[in-house]
C-alpha positions in Angstrom: -5.3 -11.6 17.6 -5.7 -8.0 16.7 -3.4 -6.3 14.2 -3.2 -2.5 13.6 -2.1 -0.2 10.8 -2.0 3.6 10.9 -4.4 5.5 8.7 -3.1 8.4 6.6 -4.4 10.6 9.5 -2.2 8.7 11.9 -5.0 6.9 13.7 -4.3 3.2 14.6 -6.9 1.1 12.8 -7.6 -2.3 14.3 -8.2 -5.5 12.3 -9.6 -8.2 14.6 -9.8 -11.9 13.9 -13.6 -11.5 13.7 -13.5 -8.8 11.0 -10.8 -10.8 9.1 -13.0 -13.9 9.1 -16.0 -11.7 7.9 -13.8 -10.3 5.1 -12.6 -13.7 3.8 -16.0 -15.3 4.1 -17.6 -12.5 2.0 -14.7 -11.9 -0.3 -12.8 -15.1 -0.6 -10.4 -13.6 -3.2 -8.8 -11.8 -0.3 -7.8 -15.0 1.6 -4.1 -14.9 2.2 -4.0 -11.1 1.6 -3.9 -9.9 5.2 -0.8 -7.9 4.7 -2.2 -6.3 1.6 -5.3 -5.1 3.6 -3.1 -3.6 6.3 -0.8 -1.9 3.7 -3.9 -0.5 1.9 -4.8 1.4 5.1 -1.3 2.8 5.7 -0.1 3.3 2.2 -3.5 4.1 0.5 -3.6 6.0 -2.8 -6.9 7.8 -1.9 -9.3 8.1 1.0 -12.9 8.7 0.3 -15.7 9.7 2.7 -18.3 7.0 3.4 -22.0 7.6 3.7 -22.2 7.0 7.5 -19.0 8.4 8.8 -16.7 5.6 7.7 -13.7 6.1 5.4 -12.8 4.1 2.3 -9.1 3.6 1.6 -8.4 2.7 -2.0 -5.1 1.1 -3.1 -4.4 0.1 -6.8 -3.3 -3.5 -7.3 -1.0 -4.8 -10.0 -4.0 -6.4 -11.9 -5.7 -3.0 -12.3 -8.2 -3.7 -9.5 -8.4 -1.6 -6.4 -8.4 -2.9 -2.9 -10.8 -0.9 -0.8 -10.7 -1.0 3.0 -13.7 0.4 4.8 -12.9 1.6 8.3 -14.0 4.0 11.0 -11.9 6.4 13.1 -13.5 6.5 16.5 -11.1 9.1 18.0 -7.5 10.2 17.3 -6.2 7.0 19.1 -8.5 4.3 17.8 -10.3 3.0 14.7 -11.4 -0.3 13.3 -11.8 -2.1 10.0 -15.4 -2.7 8.8 -14.7 -4.7 5.6 -12.5 -4.9 2.6 -13.1 -5.8 -1.1 -11.5 -5.7 -4.5 -13.2 -3.7 -7.3 -12.5 -2.5 -10.9 -15.2 0.1 -10.5 -13.3 3.0 -9.0 -15.7 5.5 -10.7 -18.3 4.7 -8.1 -15.9 5.7 -5.3 -14.8 8.8 -7.2 -18.3 10.2 -6.9 -17.7 10.5 -3.1 -15.9 13.3 -1.4 -12.1 12.8 -1.4 -10.5 13.2 2.0 -6.9 12.4 1.1 -4.8 13.6 -0.7 
Protein backbone atom coordinates (compact mmCIF):
# COMPACT_ATOMS: atom_id res chain seq x y z
CA UNK A 1 0.00 0.00 0.00
CA UNK A 2 1.21 3.50 -0.79
CA UNK A 3 -0.18 6.55 0.99
CA UNK A 4 0.39 10.15 -0.07
CA UNK A 5 0.38 13.52 1.62
CA UNK A 6 0.88 16.88 -0.08
CA UNK A 7 3.98 18.88 0.83
CA UNK A 8 3.70 22.60 1.60
CA UNK A 9 4.67 23.12 -2.04
CA UNK A 10 1.69 21.00 -3.15
CA UNK A 11 3.74 18.03 -4.34
CA UNK A 12 2.20 14.63 -3.50
CA UNK A 13 4.72 12.80 -1.29
CA UNK A 14 4.49 8.97 -1.33
CA UNK A 15 4.98 6.83 1.76
CA UNK A 16 5.36 3.20 0.70
CA UNK A 17 5.10 0.10 2.86
CA UNK A 18 8.83 -0.47 2.37
CA UNK A 19 9.71 3.01 3.66
CA UNK A 20 7.27 2.73 6.57
CA UNK A 21 8.86 -0.60 7.57
CA UNK A 22 12.30 1.04 7.40
CA UNK A 23 11.09 3.92 9.60
CA UNK A 24 9.60 1.76 12.34
CA UNK A 25 12.55 -0.65 12.31
CA UNK A 26 15.05 2.19 12.78
CA UNK A 27 12.83 4.40 14.97
CA UNK A 28 10.50 2.08 16.87
CA UNK A 29 9.05 5.00 18.85
CA UNK A 30 7.15 5.92 15.67
CA UNK A 31 5.30 2.58 15.45
CA UNK A 32 1.60 3.37 15.34
CA UNK A 33 2.27 6.96 14.23
CA UNK A 34 1.64 6.65 10.52
CA UNK A 35 -0.95 9.44 10.50
CA UNK A 36 1.41 11.73 12.45
CA UNK A 37 4.10 11.23 9.80
CA UNK A 38 1.68 12.02 6.97
CA UNK A 39 0.36 15.07 8.86
CA UNK A 40 3.91 16.30 9.47
CA UNK A 41 4.40 16.53 5.71
CA UNK A 42 1.18 18.40 4.98
CA UNK A 43 0.94 20.52 8.12
CA UNK A 44 4.62 21.02 8.87
CA UNK A 45 5.78 23.95 10.98
CA UNK A 46 9.03 24.40 9.06
CA UNK A 47 10.76 22.95 5.99
CA UNK A 48 14.56 22.91 5.89
CA UNK A 49 16.90 22.15 3.01
CA UNK A 50 18.78 18.87 3.17
CA UNK A 51 22.38 18.34 2.15
CA UNK A 52 21.65 16.31 -1.00
CA UNK A 53 18.47 17.87 -2.39
CA UNK A 54 16.08 16.36 0.13
CA UNK A 55 13.75 18.39 2.34
CA UNK A 56 13.19 18.08 6.07
CA UNK A 57 9.70 18.83 7.36
CA UNK A 58 9.61 19.53 11.11
CA UNK A 59 6.44 19.40 13.19
CA UNK A 60 6.43 20.11 16.94
CA UNK A 61 4.83 17.38 19.06
CA UNK A 62 2.99 17.80 22.40
CA UNK A 63 5.97 16.36 24.32
CA UNK A 64 8.30 19.15 23.05
CA UNK A 65 10.01 16.84 20.58
CA UNK A 66 9.91 17.47 16.84
CA UNK A 67 8.85 14.93 14.26
CA UNK A 68 11.13 15.31 11.25
CA UNK A 69 10.15 13.75 7.93
CA UNK A 70 12.87 13.61 5.29
CA UNK A 71 11.54 13.53 1.74
CA UNK A 72 12.49 14.33 -1.83
CA UNK A 73 10.39 16.11 -4.44
CA UNK A 74 11.21 14.48 -7.78
CA UNK A 75 9.06 16.81 -9.87
CA UNK A 76 5.91 18.94 -9.32
CA UNK A 77 3.76 15.80 -9.39
CA UNK A 78 5.79 13.27 -7.42
CA UNK A 79 7.89 12.88 -4.30
CA UNK A 80 8.71 10.23 -1.73
CA UNK A 81 9.54 9.82 1.96
CA UNK A 82 13.09 8.80 2.79
CA UNK A 83 12.81 8.49 6.58
CA UNK A 84 11.29 10.06 9.69
CA UNK A 85 12.45 10.46 13.27
CA UNK A 86 11.79 12.31 16.52
CA UNK A 87 14.29 14.74 17.99
CA UNK A 88 14.64 17.34 20.72
CA UNK A 89 17.64 18.90 18.94
CA UNK A 90 15.94 21.34 16.61
CA UNK A 91 18.99 23.60 16.77
CA UNK A 92 20.85 21.26 14.42
CA UNK A 93 18.08 21.68 11.84
CA UNK A 94 17.96 25.43 12.30
CA UNK A 95 21.54 25.65 11.00
CA UNK A 96 20.17 24.61 7.61
CA UNK A 97 18.55 26.90 5.07
CA UNK A 98 14.86 27.40 5.78
CA UNK A 99 12.66 26.76 2.75
CA UNK A 100 9.26 27.33 4.38
CA UNK A 101 7.86 29.61 5.76
